[in-house]
PyMOL commands that place a pseudoatom at each C-alpha (Angstrom):
pseudoatom trace, name=CA, resn=MET, resi=1, chain=A, elem=C, hetatm=0, pos=[-2.525, -34.650, 33.392]
pseudoatom trace, name=CA, resn=GLY, resi=2, chain=A, elem=C, hetatm=0, pos=[-2.479, -32.807, 30.492]
pseudoatom trace, name=CA, resn=VAL, resi=3, chain=A, elem=C, hetatm=0, pos=[-0.058, -33.411, 28.746]
pseudoatom trace, name=CA, resn=SER, resi=4, chain=A, elem=C, hetatm=0, pos=[-0.304, -33.694, 24.857]
pseudoatom trace, name=CA, resn=GLY, resi=5, chain=A, elem=C, hetatm=0, pos=[2.144, -36.340, 22.979]
pseudoatom trace, name=CA, resn=PHE, resi=6, chain=A, elem=C, hetatm=0, pos=[5.051, -34.486, 20.849]
pseudoatom trace, name=CA, resn=LEU, resi=7, chain=A, elem=C, hetatm=0, pos=[3.263, -35.880, 17.596]
pseudoatom trace, name=CA, resn=PRO, resi=8, chain=A, elem=C, hetatm=0, pos=[0.016, -35.032, 17.576]
pseudoatom trace, name=CA, resn=VAL, resi=9, chain=A, elem=C, hetatm=0, pos=[1.344, -31.079, 18.629]
pseudoatom trace, name=CA, resn=VAL, resi=10, chain=A, elem=C, hetatm=0, pos=[3.601, -31.408, 15.662]
pseudoatom trace, name=CA, resn=ILE, resi=11, chain=A, elem=C, hetatm=0, pos=[0.966, -32.614, 13.009]
pseudoatom trace, name=CA, resn=CYS, resi=12, chain=A, elem=C, hetatm=0, pos=[-1.682, -29.810, 14.536]
pseudoatom trace, name=CA, resn=CYS, resi=13, chain=A, elem=C, hetatm=0, pos=[1.064, -27.403, 13.710]
pseudoatom trace, name=CA, resn=PHE, resi=14, chain=A, elem=C, hetatm=0, pos=[1.835, -28.079, 10.638]
pseudoatom trace, name=CA, resn=VAL, resi=15, chain=A, elem=C, hetatm=0, pos=[-2.118, -28.878, 9.589]
pseudoatom trace, name=CA, resn=ILE, resi=16, chain=A, elem=C, hetatm=0, pos=[-2.045, -24.475, 10.743]
pseudoatom trace, name=CA, resn=VAL, resi=17, chain=A, elem=C, hetatm=0, pos=[1.527, -23.497, 9.025]
pseudoatom trace, name=CA, resn=LEU, resi=18, chain=A, elem=C, hetatm=0, pos=[-0.231, -25.104, 5.609]
pseudoatom trace, name=CA, resn=MET, resi=19, chain=A, elem=C, hetatm=0, pos=[-3.680, -24.110, 5.989]
pseudoatom trace, name=CA, resn=HIS, resi=20, chain=A, elem=C, hetatm=0, pos=[-2.062, -19.987, 6.363]
pseudoatom trace, name=CA, resn=ARG, resi=21, chain=A, elem=C, hetatm=0, pos=[-0.022, -20.625, 3.325]
pseudoatom trace, name=CA, resn=VAL, resi=22, chain=A, elem=C, hetatm=0, pos=[-3.080, -22.199, 1.269]
pseudoatom trace, name=CA, resn=PHE, resi=23, chain=A, elem=C, hetatm=0, pos=[-5.567, -19.480, 2.516]
pseudoatom trace, name=CA, resn=GLY, resi=24, chain=A, elem=C, hetatm=0, pos=[-2.585, -16.442, 1.683]
pseudoatom trace, name=CA, resn=TRP, resi=25, chain=A, elem=C, hetatm=0, pos=[-1.838, -18.294, -1.833]
pseudoatom trace, name=CA, resn=LEU, resi=26, chain=A, elem=C, hetatm=0, pos=[-5.577, -18.230, -3.244]
pseudoatom trace, name=CA, resn=ILE, resi=27, chain=A, elem=C, hetatm=0, pos=[-6.353, -14.714, -0.901]
pseudoatom trace, name=CA, resn=ALA, resi=28, chain=A, elem=C, hetatm=0, pos=[-3.405, -13.403, -3.431]
pseudoatom trace, name=CA, resn=ARG, resi=29, chain=A, elem=C, hetatm=0, pos=[-4.298, -15.017, -6.578]
pseudoatom trace, name=CA, resn=TYR, resi=30, chain=A, elem=C, hetatm=0, pos=[-7.750, -14.668, -6.856]
pseudoatom trace, name=CA, resn=LYS, resi=31, chain=A, elem=C, hetatm=0, pos=[-9.818, -11.422, -5.883]
pseudoatom trace, name=CA, resn=ALA, resi=32, chain=A, elem=C, hetatm=0, pos=[-13.110, -12.820, -5.121]
pseudoatom trace, name=CA, resn=PHE, resi=33, chain=A, elem=C, hetatm=0, pos=[-11.586, -15.999, -2.317]
pseudoatom trace, name=CA, resn=GLY, resi=34, chain=A, elem=C, hetatm=0, pos=[-10.414, -12.706, -0.535]
pseudoatom trace, name=CA, resn=GLU, resi=35, chain=A, elem=C, hetatm=0, pos=[-13.026, -10.621, -0.596]
pseudoatom trace, name=CA, resn=PHE, resi=36, chain=A, elem=C, hetatm=0, pos=[-14.993, -13.538, 0.467]
pseudoatom trace, name=CA, resn=ILE, resi=37, chain=A, elem=C, hetatm=0, pos=[-12.451, -14.256, 2.941]
pseudoatom trace, name=CA, resn=GLU, resi=38, chain=A, elem=C, hetatm=0, pos=[-10.651, -10.542, 4.183]
pseudoatom trace, name=CA, resn=GLY, resi=39, chain=A, elem=C, hetatm=0, pos=[-14.008, -8.833, 3.504]
pseudoatom trace, name=CA, resn=ASP, resi=40, chain=A, elem=C, hetatm=0, pos=[-14.118, -5.149, 0.721]
pseudoatom trace, name=CA, resn=LYS, resi=41, chain=A, elem=C, hetatm=0, pos=[-13.794, -1.841, 1.746]
pseudoatom trace, name=CA, resn=ILE, resi=42, chain=A, elem=C, hetatm=0, pos=[-16.959, -0.165, 3.261]
pseudoatom trace, name=CA, resn=GLU, resi=43, chain=A, elem=C, hetatm=0, pos=[-18.074, 3.354, 2.982]
pseudoatom trace, name=CA, resn=LEU, resi=44, chain=A, elem=C, hetatm=0, pos=[-18.712, 5.374, 6.482]
pseudoatom trace, name=CA, resn=TYR, resi=45, chain=A, elem=C, hetatm=0, pos=[-18.884, 8.998, 4.672]
pseudoatom trace, name=CA, resn=LYS, resi=46, chain=A, elem=C, hetatm=0, pos=[-20.049, 10.346, 1.738]
pseudoatom trace, name=CA, resn=ASN, resi=47, chain=A, elem=C, hetatm=0, pos=[-21.412, 13.551, 0.676]
pseudoatom trace, name=CA, resn=GLY, resi=48, chain=A, elem=C, hetatm=0, pos=[-21.538, 15.058, 4.282]
pseudoatom trace, name=CA, resn=GLU, resi=49, chain=A, elem=C, hetatm=0, pos=[-22.926, 12.306, 5.642]
pseudoatom trace, name=CA, resn=PHE, resi=50, chain=A, elem=C, hetatm=0, pos=[-22.324, 8.748, 7.813]
pseudoatom trace, name=CA, resn=ILE, resi=51, chain=A, elem=C, hetatm=0, pos=[-23.962, 6.545, 6.072]
pseudoatom trace, name=CA, resn=LYS, resi=52, chain=A, elem=C, hetatm=0, pos=[-25.699, 4.728, 9.252]
pseudoatom trace, name=CA, resn=SER, resi=53, chain=A, elem=C, hetatm=0, pos=[-25.886, 1.196, 8.121]
pseudoatom trace, name=CA, resn=ASN, resi=54, chain=A, elem=C, hetatm=0, pos=[-22.626, 0.986, 7.106]
pseudoatom trace, name=CA, resn=LEU, resi=55, chain=A, elem=C, hetatm=0, pos=[-21.424, 2.364, 10.154]
pseudoatom trace, name=CA, resn=GLN, resi=56, chain=A, elem=C, hetatm=0, pos=[-23.831, -0.471, 12.034]
pseudoatom trace, name=CA, resn=ARG, resi=57, chain=A, elem=C, hetatm=0, pos=[-22.110, -3.255, 9.326]
pseudoatom trace, name=CA, resn=GLY, resi=58, chain=A, elem=C, hetatm=0, pos=[-18.559, -1.822, 10.139]
pseudoatom trace, name=CA, resn=LEU, resi=59, chain=A, elem=C, hetatm=0, pos=[-19.370, -2.161, 13.700]
pseudoatom trace, name=CA, resn=VAL, resi=60, chain=A, elem=C, hetatm=0, pos=[-17.793, 1.505, 14.759]
pseudoatom trace, name=CA, resn=CYS, resi=61, chain=A, elem=C, hetatm=0, pos=[-19.584, 4.808, 15.482]
pseudoatom trace, name=CA, resn=GLU, resi=62, chain=A, elem=C, hetatm=0, pos=[-19.330, 8.161, 14.003]
pseudoatom trace, name=CA, resn=GLU, resi=63, chain=A, elem=C, hetatm=0, pos=[-16.717, 9.354, 17.189]
pseudoatom trace, name=CA, resn=ASP, resi=64, chain=A, elem=C, hetatm=0, pos=[-14.367, 6.137, 15.724]
pseudoatom trace, name=CA, resn=VAL, resi=65, chain=A, elem=C, hetatm=0, pos=[-14.607, 7.169, 12.266]
pseudoatom trace, name=CA, resn=MET, resi=66, chain=A, elem=C, hetatm=0, pos=[-13.139, 11.150, 13.745]
pseudoatom trace, name=CA, resn=GLN, resi=67, chain=A, elem=C, hetatm=0, pos=[-10.318, 9.491, 15.232]
pseudoatom trace, name=CA, resn=GLY, resi=68, chain=A, elem=C, hetatm=0, pos=[-9.767, 7.268, 11.952]
pseudoatom trace, name=CA, resn=VAL, resi=69, chain=A, elem=C, hetatm=0, pos=[-9.763, 11.098, 10.420]
pseudoatom trace, name=CA, resn=ARG, resi=70, chain=A, elem=C, hetatm=0, pos=[-7.605, 12.815, 13.241]
pseudoatom trace, name=CA, resn=LYS, resi=71, chain=A, elem=C, hetatm=0, pos=[-5.495, 10.192, 12.996]
pseudoatom trace, name=CA, resn=SER, resi=72, chain=A, elem=C, hetatm=0, pos=[-4.375, 10.306, 9.463]
pseudoatom trace, name=CA, resn=GLY, resi=73, chain=A, elem=C, hetatm=0, pos=[-3.448, 13.944, 10.251]
pseudoatom trace, name=CA, resn=LEU, resi=74, chain=A, elem=C, hetatm=0, pos=[-5.387, 15.252, 7.471]
pseudoatom trace, name=CA, resn=THR, resi=75, chain=A, elem=C, hetatm=0, pos=[-7.957, 17.737, 9.475]
pseudoatom trace, name=CA, resn=GLU, resi=76, chain=A, elem=C, hetatm=0, pos=[-10.625, 17.968, 11.947]
pseudoatom trace, name=CA, resn=ASP, resi=77, chain=A, elem=C, hetatm=0, pos=[-13.287, 19.438, 9.538]
pseudoatom trace, name=CA, resn=LEU, resi=78, chain=A, elem=C, hetatm=0, pos=[-15.298, 16.952, 7.589]
pseudoatom trace, name=CA, resn=GLY, resi=79, chain=A, elem=C, hetatm=0, pos=[-16.163, 19.760, 5.316]
pseudoatom trace, name=CA, resn=LYS, resi=80, chain=A, elem=C, hetatm=0, pos=[-12.971, 18.806, 3.609]
pseudoatom trace, name=CA, resn=ILE, resi=81, chain=A, elem=C, hetatm=0, pos=[-13.356, 15.054, 3.701]
pseudoatom trace, name=CA, resn=GLU, resi=82, chain=A, elem=C, hetatm=0, pos=[-15.322, 13.936, 0.711]
pseudoatom trace, name=CA, resn=LYS, resi=83, chain=A, elem=C, hetatm=0, pos=[-15.184, 9.798, 1.288]
pseudoatom trace, name=CA, resn=VAL, resi=84, chain=A, elem=C, hetatm=0, pos=[-14.128, 7.827, 4.581]
pseudoatom trace, name=CA, resn=TYR, resi=85, chain=A, elem=C, hetatm=0, pos=[-13.700, 4.102, 4.038]
pseudoatom trace, name=CA, resn=MET, resi=86, chain=A, elem=C, hetatm=0, pos=[-12.796, 1.377, 6.491]
pseudoatom trace, name=CA, resn=GLU, resi=87, chain=A, elem=C, hetatm=0, pos=[-10.718, -0.666, 4.508]
pseudoatom trace, name=CA, resn=ARG, resi=88, chain=A, elem=C, hetatm=0, pos=[-10.205, -4.774, 4.502]
pseudoatom trace, name=CA, resn=ASN, resi=89, chain=A, elem=C, hetatm=0, pos=[-7.462, -4.392, 7.369]
pseudoatom trace, name=CA, resn=VAL, resi=90, chain=A, elem=C, hetatm=0, pos=[-10.096, -2.553, 9.601]
pseudoatom trace, name=CA, resn=GLU, resi=91, chain=A, elem=C, hetatm=0, pos=[-7.750, 0.409, 9.225]
pseudoatom trace, name=CA, resn=ILE, resi=92, chain=A, elem=C, hetatm=0, pos=[-10.176, 4.133, 8.341]
pseudoatom trace, name=CA, resn=SER, resi=93, chain=A, elem=C, hetatm=0, pos=[-9.196, 5.999, 5.435]
pseudoatom trace, name=CA, resn=PRO, resi=94, chain=A, elem=C, hetatm=0, pos=[-10.439, 9.795, 4.490]
pseudoatom trace, name=CA, resn=ILE, resi=95, chain=A, elem=C, hetatm=0, pos=[-10.469, 10.981, 1.331]
pseudoatom trace, name=CA, resn=LYS, resi=96, chain=A, elem=C, hetatm=0, pos=[-9.706, 14.690, 0.577]
pseudoatom trace, name=CA, resn=ARG, resi=97, chain=A, elem=C, hetatm=0, pos=[-12.487, 16.797, -1.056]
pseudoatom trace, name=CA, resn=ALA, resi=98, chain=A, elem=C, hetatm=0, pos=[-10.838, 18.258, -4.549]
pseudoatom trace, name=CA, resn=LEU, resi=99, chain=A, elem=C, hetatm=0, pos=[-10.007, 22.163, -4.298]
for i in range(1, 99): cmd.bond("trace and resi %d" % i, "trace and resi %d" % (i + 1))
show_as sticks, trace
zoom trace
C-alpha cells in the first residue's frame, strides 16, 4: 500500500527535470521572462528613508534591512548608505554613499 509504480515515478522526475531546464533556458535567454518568473530587485532604502511600501512588498522589516547591511560589512550607520536593494535572490545589497 502507498507504493507508486516505478514507471510513473521516473516519468514524473523526467518531466520535473525537463521543466527546470526549459525554464532556466528561457530565463537566461529572455530578460522579460526572467523578471516575470523571478521578479526584479526592490529598492528598500533611499535618501535616508525606508520605502515602506517596498518593505511590505518584499516581506521584510527595517531590522531585516539593517541585518543585511551589517552582514555586508559596510557599516551600521545608514548615513553612509545611499540605497539598499533586495535582489532577485532575496539578498540585501547596500550601496555606499559616494564620498
